[in-house]
Every structure is written in structure tokens, then in C-alpha cells.
C-alpha positions in Angstrom: 0.0 0.0 0.0 1.4 3.4 -1.0 2.3 5.7 1.9 3.3 9.4 2.0 6.4 9.9 4.1 6.3 13.4 5.8 8.8 15.6 7.5 7.1 14.9 10.9 7.6 11.1 10.4 11.2 11.6 9.6 11.8 13.7 12.8 9.9 11.1 14.9 12.1 8.3 13.5 15.2 10.3 14.2 14.2 11.1 17.8 13.7 7.4 18.3 17.3 6.7 17.4 16.8 5.7 13.8 19.4 6.8 11.3 17.9 4.6 8.5 14.5 5.2 7.1 13.0 2.1 5.4 10.3 2.8 2.7 8.2 0.7 0.4 8.7 0.6 -3.4 5.7 2.8 -4.0 6.0 5.1 -1.0 6.3 8.8 -1.7 8.7 11.0 0.2 7.7 14.7 0.3 10.3 17.3 -0.6 10.3 18.7 2.9 10.9 15.2 4.2 13.9 14.7 1.8 15.4 17.9 3.0 15.0 16.9 6.7 16.6 13.5 5.9 19.6 15.2 4.4 19.8 17.7 7.3 19.8 14.9 9.9 22.2 12.7 8.0 19.8 9.9 7.6 19.7 7.2 4.9 16.7 6.1 2.9 16.5 2.3 2.2 13.9 0.8 -0.1 12.2 -2.5 0.7 11.9 -4.7 -2.3 9.2 -7.3 -2.6 11.7 -10.1 -2.0 12.5 -8.5 1.4 16.0 -7.6 0.0 17.0 -4.0 1.1 18.8 -1.7 -1.2 19.9 2.0 -0.9 17.8 4.5 -2.9 20.3 6.9 -4.3 18.2 9.6 -6.1 14.9 10.6 -7.6 13.7 8.9 -10.7 14.7 11.1 -13.7 11.8 12.7 -15.4 11.1 12.4 -19.2 13.2 14.7 -21.5 11.8 18.2 -21.7 11.4 20.2 -24.9 14.7 22.0 -25.6 14.3 25.6 -24.7 16.5 28.5 -23.6 16.5 29.6 -20.0 18.1 32.7 -18.5 19.5 32.4 -15.0 20.3 35.2 -12.6 21.2 35.5 -8.9 22.9 37.5 -6.2 25.7 36.2 -4.0 23.4 34.4 -1.7 21.8 32.5 -4.6 24.9 31.4 -6.4 25.1 27.8 -5.2 21.4 27.3 -6.0 21.7 28.9 -9.4 24.6 26.6 -10.2 22.5 23.6 -9.1 19.6 24.7 -11.3 21.9 25.2 -14.3 23.2 21.7 -14.0 19.6 20.2 -13.7 18.4 22.2 -16.7 21.3 21.3 -18.9 20.7 17.6 -18.0 17.2 18.1 -19.2 18.3 19.5 -22.6 17.8 23.2 -21.9 20.2 25.8 -23.2 21.4 28.2 -20.5 22.1 31.9 -20.6 23.7 32.9 -17.3 23.8 36.7 -16.5 25.6 36.2 -13.1 26.6 36.8 -10.5 29.6 34.4 -10.8 31.1 34.6 -7.3 30.0 35.0 -3.7 31.3 38.6 -3.4 28.4 40.8 -2.0 26.5 42.3 -4.9 23.1 44.0 -5.6 20.2 41.7 -6.7 18.4 44.4 -8.9 21.3 44.3 -11.4 20.8 40.6 -12.1 17.0 40.6 -11.8 16.8 43.4 -14.4 19.3 41.6 -16.7 17.2 38.4 -16.5 13.9 40.2 -17.1 15.2 42.0 -20.1 16.2 38.7 -21.8 12.8 37.2 -21.2 11.0 40.3 -22.4 13.2 40.4 -25.6 12.4 36.8 -26.4 16.1 35.7 -26.0 14.9 33.2 -23.4 11.6 31.3 -23.0 11.6 31.9 -19.3 13.9 32.9 -16.5 14.9 31.8 -13.1 16.1 34.1 -10.3 17.6 33.3 -6.9 18.3 35.5 -3.9 18.0 34.9 -0.2 14.2 35.0 0.0 13.0 35.2 -3.5 11.1 38.4 -2.8 13.3 41.4 -3.9 14.3 39.9 -7.2 10.6 39.3 -8.0 9.8 42.9 -7.1 12.6 44.1 -9.4 11.7 41.9 -12.4 8.0 42.8 -12.2 8.9 46.5 -12.8 9.5 45.4 -16.5 6.4 45.5 -18.7 5.3 42.0 -19.7 7.2 40.2 -16.9 5.3 38.0 -14.5 7.9 36.9 -12.0 6.5 34.5 -9.3 8.2 33.7 -6.0 7.4 30.0 -5.4 7.9 28.2 -2.1 6.3 24.8 -2.8 4.8 22.7 -5.6 1.4 24.2 -5.3 2.6 27.8 -5.8 4.8 26.7 -8.8 1.8 24.9 -10.4 -0.5 27.9 -9.8 2.1 30.4 -11.1 2.3 28.6 -14.4 -1.2 27.3 -14.8 -3.2 30.3 -13.7 -0.7 33.3 -14.1 1.4 32.2 -17.0 4.4 33.3 -15.1 7.6 33.7 -17.1 10.2 34.0 -14.4 10.5 31.6 -11.5 12.0 33.2 -8.4 13.4 31.1 -5.5 14.7 31.9 -2.0 18.1 30.1 -1.4 17.8 30.7 2.4 14.1 29.9 2.6 14.0 26.5 0.8 15.9 23.2 1.0 17.6 21.7 -2.0 15.0 18.9 -2.6 12.1 21.4 -2.3 13.8 23.6 -4.9 14.3 20.6 -7.3 10.6 19.7 -6.8 9.5 23.3 -7.5 11.5 23.4 -10.7 10.1 20.0 -11.8 6.5 21.2 -11.4 7.2 24.5 -13.1 8.7 22.7 -16.1 5.8 20.3 -16.4 2.9 22.7 -16.0 1.3 24.6 -18.9 -0.9 27.8 -18.9 -4.6 26.9 -18.7 -5.8 29.9 -20.6 -9.6 30.6 -20.5 -10.7 32.7 -17.6 -7.1 33.1 -16.5 -6.2 34.8 -19.8 -9.0 37.3 -19.1 -7.4 38.2 -15.8 -4.0 38.5 -17.4 -5.4 40.9 -20.0 -6.5 43.1 -17.1 -3.0 43.1 -15.7 -1.6 44.0 -19.1 -4.1 46.9 -19.3 -2.9 48.1 -15.9 0.7 47.9 -17.2 -0.1 49.9 -20.3 -1.7 52.6 -18.3 0.9 52.9 -15.6 4.3 51.7 -16.8 
């Protein structure tokens, strides 16, 4: 029987002295639970039908994505996450345009948010990804550009809604607000969700009208 492994269950197992978390073949481990497992130094083992136990090393790769171009930008706090995302996107067949930053020397997020938004607006990239500490200031900056819909996402639901309802064209993430597995999961949902159109387009048209009148 399929079971969902939550963060609370991981913590309970750890407090009970367990460093190994056995799961069934069909069990689902939530992104928050994966982050907690990594933080606590625990190991996932998967029970096979034959009762043999083997280590589960990583998530099952998703199907190949359509080859698109993605522009990436970050400040110094978001550099490690940006590099992680670049690797994941390249593995999925995406072409990357990286506007920086390229080291961890303190810098100003508006510079990179603006550079990312300009490339998305011009059509040089199909969508953008921005990373700073919280995901908030880069979104504020990018959304000053007409036609940009930058969405700060903090779980799978917000990523799905941003794409399906809002047709967001820049994903913004908080490096200090999210764990690595959650970030991977958010990216996965973003890539696999399409704009629904319909009543949502009507609402986006109203946003465009506000932009036209005020920007």
C-alpha cells in the first residue's frame, strides 16, 4: 500500500534513534521530508518485494523536456542554488544563458533581476529563473519590467498555480528559505505545468491593461 512519508515522520524516526528510514517501493517521500533526511544525516533504504533491502540513491529522472532556452540570474546568496539549477536544466536538454553573478562577493540583486527580465522580455529566453535569499526582492525588481510575470514560489502548489493560472515567465526562489530537494521539486512542477488559458487569460489581460496605463 502506497504511503506518504512526511517531515514529521522523519523527525519522529530520528528522535527514536533511527538513522535509517525504510520505505516501500511505491512510497512517496515529500520534498520537505527529503530535506530533513539530508539535514539529519539519515539514509533512505527501499524495501523490495523479495525483502531484500537496497539503498535508494536519487529521484527517478523525469522524461526529457522540450529543448528551450532559460536565462538564470542570482545575487551572491543565490549562487550555489543557481549553479545547481543550471546543472539540472542542462541535463534536461535546456540551453542556459547565465547573467551572473559568478562569485560570492556581495552584490546587488536588482542588477541581475533586471538583466534576466530583459532577456525574457526580448524573447532571447523562453523563461527565467532568479535566486536570492528569500525570492522576494528579485521578483519585485523583475516585475517592474512591462510584460514580466515573476513569481516567488515556495512549494509545488505555488509553482503549479504560477504557471497554470498566471502564465508566469520568471521563477523566483529563495536560497535561504528553501531546501535543495524542495527547490528541485518546484523546478520540476514549473517545467511540467502549462498555462490553462480561459478565464485566467481574461485576468492577465486586465494586468496588461494596468501595465499599459501605468508603466
